[in-house]
C-alpha positions in Angstrom: -104.3 6.2 -45.7 -107.6 4.0 -45.4 -108.9 6.6 -42.8 -108.5 9.4 -45.4 -110.1 7.4 -48.4 -113.1 6.3 -46.2 -113.7 10.0 -44.9 -113.5 11.3 -48.5 -115.9 8.9 -49.7 -118.2 9.5 -47.0 -118.2 13.2 -47.5 -118.8 12.8 -51.1 -121.8 10.5 -50.4 -123.2 12.8 -47.7 -122.8 15.9 -50.1 -124.8 14.0 -52.8 -127.8 13.4 -50.4 -129.9 16.5 -50.2 -130.9 16.0 -46.5 -127.4 15.6 -45.3 -125.8 18.1 -47.8 -128.0 20.9 -46.4 -126.4 20.5 -42.9 -122.9 20.5 -44.3 -123.8 23.6 -46.5 -125.2 25.5 -43.6 -121.9 24.8 -41.5 -119.3 25.3 -43.9 -117.3 27.8 -41.7 -117.6 25.8 -38.4 -115.9 22.7 -37.0 -117.7 19.5 -37.5 -117.6 16.4 -35.1 -118.7 13.0 -35.7 -119.6 11.0 -32.7 -121.3 7.6 -32.1 -124.6 7.6 -30.1 -125.7 4.8 -27.6 -128.3 3.4 -30.0 -125.9 2.6 -32.9 -126.7 5.8 -34.7 -124.1 8.6 -35.4 -124.3 12.2 -35.1 -122.4 15.3 -36.6 -122.3 18.3 -34.3 -121.2 21.6 -35.4 -119.3 24.0 -33.4 -122.3 26.4 -33.5 -124.6 23.8 -31.8 -126.4 22.3 -34.9 -126.5 18.6 -35.2 -127.5 16.0 -37.8 -128.2 12.4 -36.6 -127.9 9.5 -38.9 -130.2 6.7 -38.1 -128.4 3.3 -37.5 -130.3 2.0 -40.6 -129.2 4.8 -42.7 -127.0 3.9 -45.8 -124.2 6.3 -44.5 -124.3 5.2 -40.8 -122.3 2.0 -41.2 -119.5 3.9 -43.1 -119.5 6.7 -40.6 -119.2 4.2 -37.8 -116.3 2.6 -39.5 -114.4 5.8 -40.0 -115.2 6.6 -36.1 -113.6 3.3 -35.1 -110.6 3.8 -37.3 -110.0 7.1 -36.2 -110.1 6.3 -32.5 -108.2 3.1 -32.8 -105.4 4.9 -34.7 -105.6 8.2 -32.7 -106.4 10.3 -35.8 -108.6 13.4 -36.0 -109.1 13.5 -32.2 -110.2 16.5 -30.4 -109.8 17.5 -26.9 -112.9 19.6 -27.2 -115.3 16.4 -27.5 -113.9 13.0 -26.0 -114.8 10.2 -28.1 -115.4 12.3 -31.1 -113.4 12.9 -34.3 -113.3 15.9 -36.2 -115.0 15.9 -39.9 -114.7 19.0 -41.6 -116.5 19.0 -44.9 
């Protein structure tokens, strides 16, 4: 339940931000994955190859990292297609 609330909250915030909303609008019919990067930032990767990086200082990055950790710990929204990533369909 906490994962679902966090995911819904993050999605709503990202869709209100014109910079990130554009990525999700362009990839509506694709699978989207969330993964952490080595520098602490996160990236959304679309099944068509497009990606969106959220800088580690971005207001959305901390929430995305929290969601990612919760999903990995609880084995929720995992995918065999991208190890260490979780599904994030907007």
